[in-house]
C-alpha positions, 0 to 999 in steps of 0.5 A: 306567205311572207308577203301576206305576213308583211301585209298584216303587219302594215294593216295592223298600223293602219288608221281607222276607218281605213283598217276596218274598211279594208278588212271588211272588204278583203277578209269579210268579203262584204260589198261596198253597199254593206260596208257603207251600211255598217258605217252609215255612210254612202257607197262612194265613201266606202269605195274611196276609203277602201281605195285609199287604204289599199294605196296606203298599204302599197306605199308602206309595202314599198317602204319596207 
């Protein structure tokens, strides 16, 4: 529960579009194809953006 709260704190400060892509993927359980469609981008863009968001969250969690 504590780790989930810390993730939400880090996520709150994450910049767009990383924040929204991460939320759509993890909490909204959308596919990369669906996320790409929302942003009118490619599926590759959605995958890369999600991966970068995840890396940013991990790095922030390590720093806290």
